[in-house]
C-alpha positions in Angstrom: 0.0 0.0 0.0 1.5 3.3 -1.1 1.8 6.2 1.2 -0.8 8.1 -0.8 -3.2 5.2 -0.6 -2.6 4.9 3.2 -3.1 8.6 3.6 -6.7 8.3 2.2 -7.5 6.2 5.3 -5.4 8.1 7.8 -6.5 11.2 9.7 -3.9 13.0 11.9 -5.2 12.9 15.4 -3.0 12.7 18.5 -5.5 13.5 21.2 -8.3 11.0 20.7 -9.4 9.0 23.7 -7.7 5.6 24.0 -9.9 2.5 23.9 -9.4 -1.2 23.6 -10.2 -2.7 20.2 -12.1 -5.9 20.4 -13.3 -8.7 18.1 -14.4 -7.6 14.7 -13.0 -4.1 15.3 -9.4 -5.5 15.3 -10.0 -7.1 11.9 -11.7 -3.9 10.6 -8.7 -1.8 11.6 -6.3 -4.1 9.9 -8.3 -4.4 6.7 -9.0 -0.7 6.5 -5.2 0.0 6.8 -4.4 -2.6 4.1 -6.8 -1.0 1.7 -8.4 -2.3 -1.4 -5.4 -4.0 -3.1 -3.7 -5.7 -0.2 -6.9 -6.3 1.8 -8.9 -8.1 -1.0 -7.2 -11.5 -0.6 -8.2 -11.5 3.1 -11.8 -10.3 2.4 -12.2 -13.1 -0.1 -11.4 -15.8 2.5 -14.1 -14.5 4.9 -17.5 -16.1 4.9 -20.7 -14.0 4.6 -21.3 -13.8 8.3 -17.7 -12.7 8.9 -18.0 -10.1 6.2 -21.1 -8.7 7.8 -19.5 -8.6 11.2 -16.3 -6.9 10.0 -18.2 -4.5 7.8 -20.5 -3.3 10.6 -17.5 -2.9 12.9 -15.6 -0.9 10.2 -18.6 1.4 9.5 -18.9 2.2 13.2 -15.2 2.2 14.0 -14.6 5.9 14.4 -11.1 7.2 15.3 -8.2 4.9 16.1 -5.2 6.6 17.8 -1.6 5.9 16.9 -1.0 4.0 20.2 -4.0 1.8 19.4 -2.6 1.2 15.9 0.8 0.3 17.2 -0.5 -2.1 19.8 -2.7 -3.8 17.3 -0.2 -4.0 14.4 3.0 -4.9 16.3 2.6 -8.5 15.1 2.1 -7.3 11.5 3.7 -4.0 11.0 6.9 -2.5 12.5 5.7 1.0 11.8 2.6 2.4 10.2 2.8 6.1 11.1 4.1 7.9 14.1 1.1 10.2 14.2 -1.5 8.5 12.1 -5.0 7.3 13.0 -7.7 5.5 11.1 -11.3 6.6 10.7 -13.7 4.0 9.6 -16.9 5.2 7.9 -19.7 3.9 5.7 -18.3 5.2 2.4 -14.9 3.6 2.9 -16.5 0.3 3.8 -18.7 0.3 0.8 -15.8 1.1 -1.6 -13.8 -1.8 -0.2 -16.7 -4.3 -0.3 -17.4 -3.3 -3.9 -14.0 -4.6 -5.0 -14.6 -8.3 -4.1 -18.4 -8.8 -3.6 -21.3 -8.7 -6.1 -23.2 -5.5 -6.1 -26.4 -7.0 -4.7 -24.5 -8.5 -1.7 -22.8 -5.1 -1.1 -26.2 -3.4 -1.2 -27.7 -5.8 1.4 -24.8 -5.5 3.8 -24.7 -1.7 3.5 -28.5 -1.5 3.9 -28.1 -3.3 7.2 -25.3 -1.0 8.3 -27.0 2.3 7.2 -30.5 1.3 8.3 -31.7 3.3 11.2 -33.9 0.5 12.5 -31.1 -1.7 13.8 -27.6 -3.1 13.3 -28.8 -6.6 12.5 -31.8 -8.5 11.3 -33.3 -9.1 14.7 -32.9 -5.5 15.8 -34.5 -4.4 12.5 -37.5 -6.7 13.1 -38.0 -5.2 16.5 -38.5 -1.8 14.9 -40.9 -3.0 12.2 -44.5 -2.0 12.9 -46.2 -4.9 14.7 -49.1 -5.0 12.2 -46.7 -5.2 9.3 -44.7 -8.0 10.9 -47.8 -9.9 12.0 -49.3 -9.6 8.5 -46.2 -11.4 7.1 -45.8 -14.0 9.9 -49.4 -15.1 9.8 -48.6 -17.0 6.6 -45.5 -18.7 8.0 -45.2 -22.0 9.8 -45.8 -21.8 13.5 -42.2 -23.0 14.2 -40.8 -20.2 12.1 -42.9 -17.6 13.8 -41.8 -19.0 17.2 -38.1 -18.6 16.2 -38.6 -15.0 15.0 -40.6 -14.0 18.1 -38.0 -15.6 20.4 -35.3 -13.4 18.8 -36.9 -10.0 18.9 -37.7 -7.7 21.9 -40.2 -9.3 24.2 -42.5 -6.2 24.3 -42.6 -6.2 20.4 -43.2 -9.9 20.3 -46.1 -9.5 22.7 -47.7 -6.9 20.4 -47.2 -9.1 17.3 -48.8 -12.1 19.2 -51.8 -10.0 20.1 -52.4 -9.3 16.4 -51.9 -12.8 15.0 -55.0 -15.1 14.6 -55.8 -16.6 17.9 -55.3 -20.2 16.8 -51.9 -19.5 15.3 -50.8 -17.3 18.3 -51.6 -20.1 20.8 -49.7 -22.7 18.7 -46.7 -20.3 18.5 -46.8 -19.8 22.3 -46.9 -23.6 22.8 -43.9 -24.0 20.5 -41.9 -21.2 22.1 -42.4 -22.9 25.5 -41.0 -26.2 24.1 -38.3 -24.6 22.1 -34.7 -25.6 22.8 -31.6 -23.7 21.6 -32.1 -22.9 17.9 -29.5 -24.5 15.7 -27.2 -22.1 14.0 -28.1 -23.5 10.6 -31.8 -23.1 11.2 -31.4 -19.6 12.5 -29.3 -18.6 9.4 -32.0 -20.1 7.1 -34.8 -18.1 8.8 -32.7 -15.0 8.8 -32.0 -15.4 5.0 -35.7 -16.0 4.3 -36.6 -12.9 6.2 -34.0 -10.9 4.4 -35.1 -12.0 0.9 -38.8 -12.3 1.3 -39.6 -9.7 3.9 -37.0 -7.0 4.6 -36.2 -6.4 0.9 -39.9 -5.8 0.2 -40.6 -3.9 3.4 -40.8 -0.5 1.8 -43.5 -1.7 -0.6 -45.3 -3.7 2.2 -45.6 -0.8 4.5 -46.2 1.9 1.9 -49.5 3.7 2.4 -52.2 3.4 -0.1 -52.0 6.3 -2.5 -55.7 7.1 -2.0 -55.3 7.2 1.8 -52.3 9.5 1.4 -54.2 11.8 -0.9 -57.2 11.8 1.5 -54.9 13.2 4.2 -53.7 15.9 1.8 -57.3 16.8 0.9 -58.1 16.9 4.6 -55.6 19.7 5.0 -56.9 21.8 2.1 -59.1 24.8 2.9 -62.7 24.1 1.7 -62.4 26.1 -1.5 -59.2 24.3 -2.6 -60.7 20.9 -1.6 -63.9 21.5 -3.6 -61.9 22.7 -6.6 -59.6 19.6 -6.7 -62.4 17.2 -6.0 -64.5 18.7 -8.8 -61.6 18.4 -11.2 -60.8 14.8 -10.1 -64.5 13.8 -10.5 -64.4 14.8 -14.1 -61.1 13.0 -14.7 -61.5 9.9 -12.5 -64.8 9.6 -10.6 -63.8 6.3 -9.0 -60.7 7.8 -7.5 -62.6 10.9 -6.3 -65.2 8.7 -4.6 -62.6 6.6 -2.9 -60.8 9.7 -1.6 -64.0 11.2 -0.3 -64.7 7.9 1.5 -61.3 8.0 3.2 -61.4 11.6 4.1 -62.2 12.4 7.7 -63.8 15.9 7.8 -65.4 18.2 10.3 -68.8 16.8 9.4 -67.6 13.4 10.5 -67.2 14.7 14.0 -71.0 14.7 14.3 -70.8 10.9 14.3 -68.9 10.9 17.6 -70.6 9.2 20.5 -71.4 11.5 23.4 -68.4 10.4 25.6 -65.9 10.9 22.6 -67.4 14.3 21.8 -67.1 15.5 25.4 -63.5 14.3 25.5 -62.7 16.2 22.3 -64.4 19.4 23.6 -62.2 19.3 26.7 -59.1 19.3 24.5 -60.2 22.2 22.2 -59.4 25.8 23.1 -62.6 27.7 23.6 -61.7 30.5 21.2 -61.0 28.0 18.4 -64.2 26.1 19.1 -66.2 29.4 18.9 -64.6 30.2 15.5 -65.1 26.6 14.2 -68.8 26.6 15.1 -69.3 30.2 13.9 -68.8 28.9 10.4 -70.6 25.5 10.8 -74.1 24.3 10.0 -77.0 24.4 12.4 -76.9 20.6 12.9 -73.2 20.9 13.8 -73.9 23.6 16.4 -76.8 21.6 17.9 -74.6 18.5 18.1 -71.8 20.2 20.0 -74.2 22.3 22.2 -76.0 19.1 23.0 -72.9 17.6 24.4 -72.2 20.6 26.8 -73.9 21.7 29.9 -76.6 24.4 29.4 -74.3 27.0 31.0 -71.3 26.1 28.8 -73.4 26.1 25.7 -74.8 29.6 26.6 -71.3 31.0 27.2 -70.1 29.5 23.9 -73.0 31.0 22.0 -72.2 34.4 23.6 -68.6 34.1 22.5 -69.7 33.3 19.0 -72.0 36.3 18.9 -69.1 38.5 20.2 -66.8 37.4 17.3 -68.7 39.3 14.6 -67.9 38.3 11.0 -65.0 35.8 10.7 -62.9 34.9 7.8 -63.5 31.6 6.0 -59.8 30.9 6.3 -60.0 31.2 10.1 -63.0 28.9 10.2 -61.2 26.3 8.0 -58.2 26.4 10.3 -60.2 26.0 13.5 -62.2 23.1 12.1 -59.1 21.4 10.7 -57.6 21.8 14.2 -60.5 20.0 15.7 -60.3 17.2 13.2 -56.6 16.7 13.8 -57.1 16.8 17.6 -59.8 14.1 17.2 -57.3 11.9 15.2 -54.6 12.4 17.9 -57.0 11.4 20.6 -58.2 8.4 18.6 -54.5 7.3 18.1 -54.1 7.4 21.9 -57.2 5.3 22.4 -59.0 8.1 24.2 -61.9 8.4 21.7 -63.3 6.4 18.9 -64.0 8.0 15.5 -66.0 6.5 12.7 -66.9 7.4 9.1 -70.3 5.9 9.5 -73.1 5.3 12.0 -72.5 1.5 11.5 -69.7 -0.7 12.7 -67.0 0.3 10.2 -64.6 2.3 12.3 -61.5 4.1 11.1 -58.7 3.9 13.5 -55.9 6.5 13.2 
């Protein structure tokens, strides 16, 4: 390795904190110092698991001081640099891997390293939304599900079990109770299946329906913009427009709240915003909200509305949208239940 090549990996730093390099970090330092040309023969002799371990260590290595280098390399190198240090980072790791591994394998390894959800497969699974993971696992063999749930965080496993079909969940629990230590080969096979069939498609699996996303956008339009876009969409694609309208949760849908939910919502809405929202609402809306207040509170609110005088439509839209968003927040916390219809079909946010 030439001095110019080595310098690409060396950063002068004489005052970094000393620490002991352990396990894969030691191999990472050595391979990072050897560089692409001299390191490739070593990389090629590592199996895939070793490559992953060393790559992860390299990407998270950070600074290595001269003393740390000297202690580590005394069996291999008489002298690397009197003041040098190594800095391992994601880009350097990816460049090195690209020299001796196929592009698809490099992508998988680097995705695991870069991914914010975890450093390995099981940490990543512990950060996948429980409904998404349960939706995948419900089609797997109970033993496979048992292996997966035994490897992820217990609180996450509990949430996934609670979503799985009851019969499958009970069978999984039974198998987890009888489970001995999982053989390495079995664990690697499950991990590989998850990587290929689940994690690689996770983005598509968890992607929101485009109509649902658009309904949320329409919910945040003022009423004039909403009406204009819906009218244009109805002319171009009535089916899409109808689906978006079905998915939208609007101020008028608040009138379908049960009494307890309505009263909870009212306690969380500022009185001045409520007055503005109802000032621009329909008579049925006012009657609904007044009916869920005490007579005294309703009278005070009515007086506040009268005192407002004329209000701008934009302010009414903003106040009503605020109430809708507050209702969604409360529903997400489980404090109220909101529905698009008077029937049993509830929309949970």
